[in-house]
PyMOL Python script that loads the backbone (N, CA, C, O; Angstrom):
from pymol import cmd

cmd.read_pdbstr("""\
ATOM      1  N   ASP A   1       0.843  -1.156   0.189  1.00  0.00           N
ATOM      2  CA  ASP A   1      -0.118  -0.018  -0.182  1.00  0.00           C
ATOM      3  C   ASP A   1       1.083   1.546  -0.002  1.00  0.00           C
ATOM      4  O   ASP A   1       1.791   1.840   0.961  1.00  0.00           O
ATOM      5  N   PRO A   2       0.956   2.079  -0.978  1.00  0.00           N
ATOM      6  CA  PRO A   2       1.606   3.338  -1.066  1.00  0.00           C
ATOM      7  C   PRO A   2       1.467   4.377  -0.037  1.00  0.00           C
ATOM      8  O   PRO A   2       2.387   5.094   0.357  1.00  0.00           O
ATOM      9  N   TYR A   3       0.366   4.404   0.329  1.00  0.00           N
ATOM     10  CA  TYR A   3      -0.365   5.466   1.230  1.00  0.00           C
ATOM     11  C   TYR A   3      -0.003   4.637   2.899  1.00  0.00           C
ATOM     12  O   TYR A   3       0.175   5.439   3.816  1.00  0.00           O
ATOM     13  N   ASN A   4       0.070   3.534   3.168  1.00  0.00           N
ATOM     14  CA  ASN A   4       0.430   2.972   4.665  1.00  0.00           C
ATOM     15  C   ASN A   4       1.599   4.040   4.738  1.00  0.00           C
ATOM     16  O   ASN A   4       2.342   4.500   3.871  1.00  0.00           O
ATOM     17  N   THR A   5       1.484   4.257   6.081  1.00  0.00           N
ATOM     18  CA  THR A   5       3.071   4.872   6.969  1.00  0.00           C
ATOM     19  C   THR A   5       3.058   4.316   8.227  1.00  0.00           C
ATOM     20  O   THR A   5       3.962   4.614   9.008  1.00  0.00           O
ATOM     21  N   THR A   6       2.060   3.452   8.600  1.00  0.00           N
ATOM     22  CA  THR A   6       1.887   3.217   9.688  1.00  0.00           C
ATOM     23  C   THR A   6       2.753   1.534   9.909  1.00  0.00           C
ATOM     24  O   THR A   6       2.586   0.515   9.240  1.00  0.00           O
ATOM     25  N   VAL A   7       3.639   1.755  11.043  1.00  0.00           N
ATOM     26  CA  VAL A   7       4.638   0.727  11.453  1.00  0.00           C
ATOM     27  C   VAL A   7       4.007  -0.215  12.862  1.00  0.00           C
ATOM     28  O   VAL A   7       3.715   0.102  14.015  1.00  0.00           O
ATOM     29  N   PHE A   8       3.981  -1.460  12.116  1.00  0.00           N
ATOM     30  CA  PHE A   8       3.445  -2.236  13.565  1.00  0.00           C
ATOM     31  C   PHE A   8       4.549  -2.880  14.186  1.00  0.00           C
ATOM     32  O   PHE A   8       5.411  -3.481  13.544  1.00  0.00           O
ATOM     33  N   VAL A   9       4.541  -2.772  15.370  1.00  0.00           N
ATOM     34  CA  VAL A   9       6.050  -3.239  16.755  1.00  0.00           C
ATOM     35  C   VAL A   9       5.260  -4.327  17.475  1.00  0.00           C
ATOM     36  O   VAL A   9       4.274  -4.239  18.207  1.00  0.00           O
ATOM     37  N   GLY A  10       6.019  -5.450  17.033  1.00  0.00           N
ATOM     38  CA  GLY A  10       5.817  -6.864  17.745  1.00  0.00           C
ATOM     39  C   GLY A  10       6.537  -7.120  18.611  1.00  0.00           C
ATOM     40  O   GLY A  10       7.509  -6.376  18.479  1.00  0.00           O
ATOM     41  N   GLY A  11       6.690  -7.900  19.662  1.00  0.00           N
ATOM     42  CA  GLY A  11       7.372  -8.380  20.544  1.00  0.00           C
ATOM     43  C   GLY A  11       8.002  -7.194  21.720  1.00  0.00           C
ATOM     44  O   GLY A  11       9.046  -7.261  22.369  1.00  0.00           O
ATOM     45  N   LEU A  12       6.991  -6.160  21.712  1.00  0.00           N
ATOM     46  CA  LEU A  12       6.919  -5.420  23.128  1.00  0.00           C
ATOM     47  C   LEU A  12       6.757  -5.713  24.223  1.00  0.00           C
ATOM     48  O   LEU A  12       5.768  -6.272  24.698  1.00  0.00           O
ATOM     49  N   SER A  13       8.003  -5.266  24.921  1.00  0.00           N
ATOM     50  CA  SER A  13       7.366  -5.512  26.479  1.00  0.00           C
ATOM     51  C   SER A  13       6.382  -4.544  27.085  1.00  0.00           C
ATOM     52  O   SER A  13       6.393  -3.348  26.795  1.00  0.00           O
ATOM     53  N   ALA A  14       5.510  -5.101  27.957  1.00  0.00           N
ATOM     54  CA  ALA A  14       4.407  -4.475  28.369  1.00  0.00           C
ATOM     55  C   ALA A  14       4.957  -3.503  29.417  1.00  0.00           C
ATOM     56  O   ALA A  14       3.985  -2.967  29.950  1.00  0.00           O
ATOM     57  N   LEU A  15       5.683  -3.214  29.748  1.00  0.00           N
ATOM     58  CA  LEU A  15       6.543  -2.107  30.374  1.00  0.00           C
ATOM     59  C   LEU A  15       6.820  -0.917  29.762  1.00  0.00           C
ATOM     60  O   LEU A  15       6.977   0.079  30.468  1.00  0.00           O
ATOM     61  N   ILE A  16       6.904  -0.847  28.609  1.00  0.00           N
ATOM     62  CA  ILE A  16       7.012   0.385  27.588  1.00  0.00           C
ATOM     63  C   ILE A  16       5.755   0.977  27.429  1.00  0.00           C
ATOM     64  O   ILE A  16       4.684   0.461  27.107  1.00  0.00           O
ATOM     65  N   PRO A  17       6.195   2.756  27.846  1.00  0.00           N
ATOM     66  CA  PRO A  17       5.249   3.282  27.345  1.00  0.00           C
ATOM     67  C   PRO A  17       4.967   3.790  26.289  1.00  0.00           C
ATOM     68  O   PRO A  17       5.569   3.210  25.386  1.00  0.00           O
ATOM     69  N   GLU A  18       4.228   4.749  25.863  1.00  0.00           N
ATOM     70  CA  GLU A  18       3.795   4.778  24.509  1.00  0.00           C
ATOM     71  C   GLU A  18       4.998   6.298  24.140  1.00  0.00           C
ATOM     72  O   GLU A  18       5.268   6.408  22.944  1.00  0.00           O
ATOM     73  N   GLU A  19       5.566   7.226  24.967  1.00  0.00           N
ATOM     74  CA  GLU A  19       6.332   8.279  25.171  1.00  0.00           C
ATOM     75  C   GLU A  19       7.816   7.321  24.837  1.00  0.00           C
ATOM     76  O   GLU A  19       8.716   7.806  24.152  1.00  0.00           O
ATOM     77  N   THR A  20       7.890   6.168  25.321  1.00  0.00           N
ATOM     78  CA  THR A  20       9.624   5.512  25.165  1.00  0.00           C
ATOM     79  C   THR A  20       9.182   5.082  23.646  1.00  0.00           C
ATOM     80  O   THR A  20       9.848   5.547  22.720  1.00  0.00           O
ATOM     81  N   LEU A  21       8.459   4.510  23.456  1.00  0.00           N
ATOM     82  CA  LEU A  21       8.456   3.909  21.704  1.00  0.00           C
ATOM     83  C   LEU A  21       8.445   5.097  20.916  1.00  0.00           C
ATOM     84  O   LEU A  21       9.027   4.929  19.844  1.00  0.00           O
ATOM     85  N   ARG A  22       7.940   6.336  21.098  1.00  0.00           N
ATOM     86  CA  ARG A  22       8.185   7.589  20.018  1.00  0.00           C
ATOM     87  C   ARG A  22       9.261   8.121  20.325  1.00  0.00           C
ATOM     88  O   ARG A  22       9.438   9.145  19.663  1.00  0.00           O
ATOM     89  N   SER A  23      10.442   7.798  21.352  1.00  0.00           N
ATOM     90  CA  SER A  23      11.628   8.326  21.265  1.00  0.00           C
ATOM     91  C   SER A  23      12.731   7.044  20.424  1.00  0.00           C
ATOM     92  O   SER A  23      13.859   7.328  20.020  1.00  0.00           O
ATOM     93  N   PHE A  24      12.269   6.021  20.330  1.00  0.00           N
ATOM     94  CA  PHE A  24      12.803   5.382  19.644  1.00  0.00           C
ATOM     95  C   PHE A  24      12.495   5.610  18.406  1.00  0.00           C
ATOM     96  O   PHE A  24      13.390   5.578  17.561  1.00  0.00           O
ATOM     97  N   PHE A  25      11.359   5.848  18.097  1.00  0.00           N
ATOM     98  CA  PHE A  25      11.203   6.023  16.475  1.00  0.00           C
ATOM     99  C   PHE A  25      11.264   7.404  15.601  1.00  0.00           C
ATOM    100  O   PHE A  25      11.152   7.481  14.378  1.00  0.00           O
ATOM    101  N   SER A  26      11.460   8.426  16.482  1.00  0.00           N
ATOM    102  CA  SER A  26      11.448   9.847  16.170  1.00  0.00           C
ATOM    103  C   SER A  26      12.681  10.241  15.382  1.00  0.00           C
ATOM    104  O   SER A  26      12.675  11.108  14.508  1.00  0.00           O
ATOM    105  N   PRO A  27      13.484   9.707  15.666  1.00  0.00           N
ATOM    106  CA  PRO A  27      14.902   9.886  14.931  1.00  0.00           C
ATOM    107  C   PRO A  27      14.653   9.667  13.143  1.00  0.00           C
ATOM    108  O   PRO A  27      15.269  10.241  12.244  1.00  0.00           O
ATOM    109  N   PHE A  28      13.906   8.979  13.057  1.00  0.00           N
ATOM    110  CA  PHE A  28      13.323   8.515  11.469  1.00  0.00           C
ATOM    111  C   PHE A  28      12.766   9.434  10.756  1.00  0.00           C
ATOM    112  O   PHE A  28      13.027   9.660   9.575  1.00  0.00           O
ATOM    113  N   GLY A  29      11.801  10.134  11.582  1.00  0.00           N
ATOM    114  CA  GLY A  29      11.014  11.443  11.157  1.00  0.00           C
ATOM    115  C   GLY A  29       9.793  11.784  11.516  1.00  0.00           C
ATOM    116  O   GLY A  29       9.266  10.889  12.176  1.00  0.00           O
ATOM    117  N   GLU A  30       9.238  12.553  11.381  1.00  0.00           N
ATOM    118  CA  GLU A  30       7.828  13.168  11.944  1.00  0.00           C
ATOM    119  C   GLU A  30       7.088  11.981  12.010  1.00  0.00           C
ATOM    120  O   GLU A  30       7.031  11.082  11.172  1.00  0.00           O
ATOM    121  N   ILE A  31       6.360  12.099  13.417  1.00  0.00           N
ATOM    122  CA  ILE A  31       5.528  10.881  13.969  1.00  0.00           C
ATOM    123  C   ILE A  31       4.079  11.697  14.072  1.00  0.00           C
ATOM    124  O   ILE A  31       3.930  12.751  14.690  1.00  0.00           O
ATOM    125  N   HIS A  32       2.985  10.947  13.293  1.00  0.00           N
ATOM    126  CA  HIS A  32       1.675  11.287  13.199  1.00  0.00           C
ATOM    127  C   HIS A  32       1.076  10.773  14.515  1.00  0.00           C
ATOM    128  O   HIS A  32       0.588  11.635  15.247  1.00  0.00           O
ATOM    129  N   TYR A  33       1.044   9.634  14.880  1.00  0.00           N
ATOM    130  CA  TYR A  33       0.845   8.963  16.340  1.00  0.00           C
ATOM    131  C   TYR A  33       1.595   7.915  16.805  1.00  0.00           C
ATOM    132  O   TYR A  33       2.557   7.620  16.096  1.00  0.00           O
ATOM    133  N   VAL A  34       1.359   7.041  18.156  1.00  0.00           N
ATOM    134  CA  VAL A  34       2.203   6.018  18.708  1.00  0.00           C
ATOM    135  C   VAL A  34       0.731   5.537  19.385  1.00  0.00           C
ATOM    136  O   VAL A  34      -0.136   6.364  19.669  1.00  0.00           O
ATOM    137  N   LYS A  35       0.567   4.074  19.605  1.00  0.00           N
ATOM    138  CA  LYS A  35      -0.642   3.342  20.246  1.00  0.00           C
ATOM    139  C   LYS A  35      -0.036   2.538  20.809  1.00  0.00           C
ATOM    140  O   LYS A  35       0.843   2.114  20.059  1.00  0.00           O
ATOM    141  N   ILE A  36      -0.015   2.010  21.885  1.00  0.00           N
ATOM    142  CA  ILE A  36       0.286   0.587  22.424  1.00  0.00           C
ATOM    143  C   ILE A  36      -0.872   0.327  22.974  1.00  0.00           C
ATOM    144  O   ILE A  36      -1.085   0.891  24.048  1.00  0.00           O
ATOM    145  N   PRO A  37      -1.912  -0.555  22.435  1.00  0.00           N
ATOM    146  CA  PRO A  37      -3.265  -1.198  23.099  1.00  0.00           C
ATOM    147  C   PRO A  37      -2.842  -1.962  24.242  1.00  0.00           C
ATOM    148  O   PRO A  37      -1.937  -2.794  24.177  1.00  0.00           O
ATOM    149  N   PRO A  38      -3.473  -1.694  25.274  1.00  0.00           N
ATOM    150  CA  PRO A  38      -3.252  -2.170  26.954  1.00  0.00           C
ATOM    151  C   PRO A  38      -3.190  -3.814  26.605  1.00  0.00           C
ATOM    152  O   PRO A  38      -4.126  -4.316  25.983  1.00  0.00           O
ATOM    153  N   GLY A  39      -1.984  -4.672  27.058  1.00  0.00           N
ATOM    154  CA  GLY A  39      -1.756  -5.986  27.632  1.00  0.00           C
ATOM    155  C   GLY A  39      -1.628  -7.070  26.223  1.00  0.00           C
ATOM    156  O   GLY A  39      -1.725  -8.295  26.295  1.00  0.00           O
ATOM    157  N   LYS A  40      -1.364  -6.189  24.825  1.00  0.00           N
ATOM    158  CA  LYS A  40      -1.067  -7.058  23.725  1.00  0.00           C
ATOM    159  C   LYS A  40       0.311  -7.071  23.505  1.00  0.00           C
ATOM    160  O   LYS A  40       0.668  -7.989  22.765  1.00  0.00           O
ATOM    161  N   GLY A  41       1.182  -6.354  23.909  1.00  0.00           N
ATOM    162  CA  GLY A  41       2.487  -6.658  23.847  1.00  0.00           C
ATOM    163  C   GLY A  41       3.100  -6.059  22.320  1.00  0.00           C
ATOM    164  O   GLY A  41       4.183  -6.412  21.854  1.00  0.00           O
ATOM    165  N   CYS A  42       2.378  -5.310  21.819  1.00  0.00           N
ATOM    166  CA  CYS A  42       2.578  -4.619  20.555  1.00  0.00           C
ATOM    167  C   CYS A  42       2.501  -3.317  20.620  1.00  0.00           C
ATOM    168  O   CYS A  42       2.416  -2.765  21.717  1.00  0.00           O
ATOM    169  N   GLY A  43       2.518  -2.643  19.506  1.00  0.00           N
ATOM    170  CA  GLY A  43       2.173  -1.280  19.423  1.00  0.00           C
ATOM    171  C   GLY A  43       2.402  -1.001  17.974  1.00  0.00           C
ATOM    172  O   GLY A  43       2.762  -1.884  17.195  1.00  0.00           O
ATOM    173  N   PHE A  44       2.098   0.780  17.467  1.00  0.00           N
ATOM    174  CA  PHE A  44       1.971   0.729  16.085  1.00  0.00           C
ATOM    175  C   PHE A  44       2.501   2.485  16.510  1.00  0.00           C
ATOM    176  O   PHE A  44       2.260   3.194  17.487  1.00  0.00           O
ATOM    177  N   VAL A  45       3.274   2.693  15.304  1.00  0.00           N
ATOM    178  CA  VAL A  45       3.615   4.205  15.147  1.00  0.00           C
ATOM    179  C   VAL A  45       3.619   4.687  13.944  1.00  0.00           C
ATOM    180  O   VAL A  45       4.311   4.252  13.024  1.00  0.00           O
ATOM    181  N   GLN A  46       2.789   5.680  13.880  1.00  0.00           N
ATOM    182  CA  GLN A  46       2.425   5.986  12.356  1.00  0.00           C
ATOM    183  C   GLN A  46       3.039   7.467  12.093  1.00  0.00           C
ATOM    184  O   GLN A  46       2.711   8.532  12.617  1.00  0.00           O
ATOM    185  N   PHE A  47       4.029   7.200  11.121  1.00  0.00           N
ATOM    186  CA  PHE A  47       4.591   8.650  10.588  1.00  0.00           C
ATOM    187  C   PHE A  47       3.981   9.069   9.778  1.00  0.00           C
ATOM    188  O   PHE A  47       2.942   8.514   9.420  1.00  0.00           O
ATOM    189  N   VAL A  48       4.490  10.333   9.156  1.00  0.00           N
ATOM    190  CA  VAL A  48       3.407  11.544   8.534  1.00  0.00           C
ATOM    191  C   VAL A  48       3.950  10.832   6.889  1.00  0.00           C
ATOM    192  O   VAL A  48       3.225  10.580   5.927  1.00  0.00           O
ATOM    193  N   HIS A  49       5.407  10.647   7.009  1.00  0.00           N
ATOM    194  CA  HIS A  49       6.115  10.108   5.550  1.00  0.00           C
ATOM    195  C   HIS A  49       6.242   8.773   5.426  1.00  0.00           C
ATOM    196  O   HIS A  49       6.863   8.148   6.286  1.00  0.00           O
ATOM    197  N   LYS A  50       5.695   8.162   4.382  1.00  0.00           N
ATOM    198  CA  LYS A  50       6.408   6.437   3.991  1.00  0.00           C
ATOM    199  C   LYS A  50       7.945   6.250   4.199  1.00  0.00           C
ATOM    200  O   LYS A  50       8.542   5.583   5.044  1.00  0.00           O
ATOM    201  N   ALA A  51       8.366   6.956   3.284  1.00  0.00           N
ATOM    202  CA  ALA A  51       9.835   6.789   3.462  1.00  0.00           C
ATOM    203  C   ALA A  51      10.686   7.084   4.480  1.00  0.00           C
ATOM    204  O   ALA A  51      11.901   6.902   4.400  1.00  0.00           O
ATOM    205  N   ASP A  52      10.017   7.618   5.627  1.00  0.00           N
ATOM    206  CA  ASP A  52      10.488   7.694   7.290  1.00  0.00           C
ATOM    207  C   ASP A  52      10.283   6.226   7.850  1.00  0.00           C
ATOM    208  O   ASP A  52      10.930   5.420   8.518  1.00  0.00           O
ATOM    209  N   ALA A  53       9.084   6.295   7.249  1.00  0.00           N
ATOM    210  CA  ALA A  53       8.595   4.366   8.018  1.00  0.00           C
ATOM    211  C   ALA A  53       9.146   3.328   7.752  1.00  0.00           C
ATOM    212  O   ALA A  53       9.403   2.404   8.522  1.00  0.00           O
ATOM    213  N   SER A  54       9.512   3.473   5.889  1.00  0.00           N
ATOM    214  CA  SER A  54      10.557   2.383   5.543  1.00  0.00           C
ATOM    215  C   SER A  54      11.958   2.192   5.980  1.00  0.00           C
ATOM    216  O   SER A  54      12.400   1.057   6.157  1.00  0.00           O
ATOM    217  N   ARG A  55      12.764   3.384   6.182  1.00  0.00           N
ATOM    218  CA  ARG A  55      13.676   3.825   7.126  1.00  0.00           C
ATOM    219  C   ARG A  55      13.732   3.314   8.638  1.00  0.00           C
ATOM    220  O   ARG A  55      14.635   2.767   9.271  1.00  0.00           O
ATOM    221  N   ALA A  56      12.519   3.669   8.960  1.00  0.00           N
ATOM    222  CA  ALA A  56      12.914   3.350  10.311  1.00  0.00           C
ATOM    223  C   ALA A  56      12.404   1.318  10.414  1.00  0.00           C
ATOM    224  O   ALA A  56      13.021   0.615  11.215  1.00  0.00           O
ATOM    225  N   MET A  57      11.722   0.939   9.867  1.00  0.00           N
ATOM    226  CA  MET A  57      11.534  -0.807   9.796  1.00  0.00           C
ATOM    227  C   MET A  57      12.822  -1.205   9.268  1.00  0.00           C
ATOM    228  O   MET A  57      13.275  -2.211   9.814  1.00  0.00           O
ATOM    229  N   GLU A  58      13.624  -0.630   8.247  1.00  0.00           N
ATOM    230  CA  GLU A  58      14.939  -1.169   8.155  1.00  0.00           C
ATOM    231  C   GLU A  58      15.928  -1.071   9.005  1.00  0.00           C
ATOM    232  O   GLU A  58      16.814  -1.924   9.046  1.00  0.00           O
ATOM    233  N   LYS A  59      15.901   0.192   9.950  1.00  0.00           N
ATOM    234  CA  LYS A  59      17.202   0.433  11.142  1.00  0.00           C
ATOM    235  C   LYS A  59      16.750  -0.136  12.480  1.00  0.00           C
ATOM    236  O   LYS A  59      17.450  -0.083  13.491  1.00  0.00           O
ATOM    237  N   MET A  60      15.298  -0.795  12.414  1.00  0.00           N
ATOM    238  CA  MET A  60      14.896  -0.919  13.886  1.00  0.00           C
ATOM    239  C   MET A  60      14.329  -2.509  13.955  1.00  0.00           C
ATOM    240  O   MET A  60      13.768  -2.965  14.951  1.00  0.00           O
ATOM    241  N   GLN A  61      14.562  -3.224  12.792  1.00  0.00           N
ATOM    242  CA  GLN A  61      14.156  -4.020  12.722  1.00  0.00           C
ATOM    243  C   GLN A  61      15.167  -5.321  13.604  1.00  0.00           C
ATOM    244  O   GLN A  61      16.343  -5.594  13.361  1.00  0.00           O
ATOM    245  N   GLY A  62      14.221  -5.995  14.712  1.00  0.00           N
ATOM    246  CA  GLY A  62      15.224  -6.705  15.206  1.00  0.00           C
ATOM    247  C   GLY A  62      15.627  -5.837  17.218  1.00  0.00           C
ATOM    248  O   GLY A  62      15.743  -6.386  18.314  1.00  0.00           O
ATOM    249  N   TYR A  63      15.678  -4.915  16.953  1.00  0.00           N
ATOM    250  CA  TYR A  63      16.451  -3.662  17.948  1.00  0.00           C
ATOM    251  C   TYR A  63      15.922  -4.344  19.112  1.00  0.00           C
ATOM    252  O   TYR A  63      15.023  -5.181  19.028  1.00  0.00           O
ATOM    253  N   ALA A  64      16.548  -3.946  20.343  1.00  0.00           N
ATOM    254  CA  ALA A  64      16.481  -4.637  21.590  1.00  0.00           C
ATOM    255  C   ALA A  64      15.695  -2.979  22.263  1.00  0.00           C
ATOM    256  O   ALA A  64      16.240  -1.876  22.224  1.00  0.00           O
ATOM    257  N   ILE A  65      14.317  -3.299  22.829  1.00  0.00           N
ATOM    258  CA  ILE A  65      13.664  -2.497  23.441  1.00  0.00           C
ATOM    259  C   ILE A  65      13.443  -2.601  24.586  1.00  0.00           C
ATOM    260  O   ILE A  65      12.458  -3.340  24.609  1.00  0.00           O
ATOM    261  N   GLY A  66      13.767  -2.289  25.866  1.00  0.00           N
ATOM    262  CA  GLY A  66      13.218  -3.047  27.435  1.00  0.00           C
ATOM    263  C   GLY A  66      13.452  -4.451  27.588  1.00  0.00           C
ATOM    264  O   GLY A  66      12.793  -5.176  28.333  1.00  0.00           O
ATOM    265  N   GLY A  67      14.670  -4.919  26.666  1.00  0.00           N
ATOM    266  CA  GLY A  67      14.913  -6.041  26.783  1.00  0.00           C
ATOM    267  C   GLY A  67      14.408  -7.071  25.793  1.00  0.00           C
ATOM    268  O   GLY A  67      14.789  -8.241  25.807  1.00  0.00           O
ATOM    269  N   SER A  68      13.568  -6.595  24.969  1.00  0.00           N
ATOM    270  CA  SER A  68      12.785  -7.512  24.396  1.00  0.00           C
ATOM    271  C   SER A  68      13.114  -6.986  22.589  1.00  0.00           C
ATOM    272  O   SER A  68      12.951  -5.828  22.205  1.00  0.00           O
ATOM    273  N   LYS A  69      13.495  -7.904  21.871  1.00  0.00           N
ATOM    274  CA  LYS A  69      13.408  -7.570  20.347  1.00  0.00           C
ATOM    275  C   LYS A  69      12.431  -7.516  20.025  1.00  0.00           C
ATOM    276  O   LYS A  69      11.458  -8.192  20.358  1.00  0.00           O
ATOM    277  N   ILE A  70      12.558  -6.400  19.061  1.00  0.00           N
ATOM    278  CA  ILE A  70      10.595  -5.958  18.391  1.00  0.00           C
ATOM    279  C   ILE A  70      11.121  -6.573  16.745  1.00  0.00           C
ATOM    280  O   ILE A  70      12.265  -6.611  16.292  1.00  0.00           O
ATOM    281  N   ARG A  71       9.990  -6.955  16.185  1.00  0.00           N
ATOM    282  CA  ARG A  71       9.411  -7.062  15.075  1.00  0.00           C
ATOM    283  C   ARG A  71       9.125  -6.318  14.327  1.00  0.00           C
ATOM    284  O   ARG A  71       8.087  -5.892  14.833  1.00  0.00           O
ATOM    285  N   LEU A  72       9.316  -5.542  13.024  1.00  0.00           N
ATOM    286  CA  LEU A  72       8.411  -5.027  12.522  1.00  0.00           C
ATOM    287  C   LEU A  72       7.866  -5.355  11.276  1.00  0.00           C
ATOM    288  O   LEU A  72       8.568  -5.816  10.376  1.00  0.00           O
ATOM    289  N   SER A  73       6.619  -5.145  11.152  1.00  0.00           N
ATOM    290  CA  SER A  73       6.027  -5.268   9.720  1.00  0.00           C
ATOM    291  C   SER A  73       5.129  -3.750   9.524  1.00  0.00           C
ATOM    292  O   SER A  73       5.103  -2.774  10.274  1.00  0.00           O
ATOM    293  N   TRP A  74       4.492  -3.967   8.334  1.00  0.00           N
ATOM    294  CA  TRP A  74       3.535  -2.454   7.733  1.00  0.00           C
ATOM    295  C   TRP A  74       2.463  -3.033   8.797  1.00  0.00           C
ATOM    296  O   TRP A  74       2.341  -4.159   9.281  1.00  0.00           O
ATOM    297  N   GLY A  75       1.590  -1.602   9.014  1.00  0.00           N
ATOM    298  CA  GLY A  75       0.520  -2.043  10.328  1.00  0.00           C
ATOM    299  C   GLY A  75      -0.648  -1.227   9.173  1.00  0.00           C
ATOM    300  O   GLY A  75      -1.840  -1.131   9.466  1.00  0.00           O
TER     301      GLY A  75
END
""", "prot")
cmd.dss("prot")
cmd.show_as("cartoon", "prot")
cmd.util.cbc("prot")
cmd.orient("prot")
């Protein structure tokens, strides 16, 4: 989908707040929103631009946040 700018973040520790998730992804570009549904072990990061989302997925795949390696895909 050429218009999808949302990155699904799986394998997320339940202890990670939305502000922390945002801080890990904000270096890649402007973020529209960050959402972590309670108790799901995942989150969503929506970028303003698709190119920024793509770059974040390349660089952050398998990165450890709070001791858990994250899995990224298009949300």
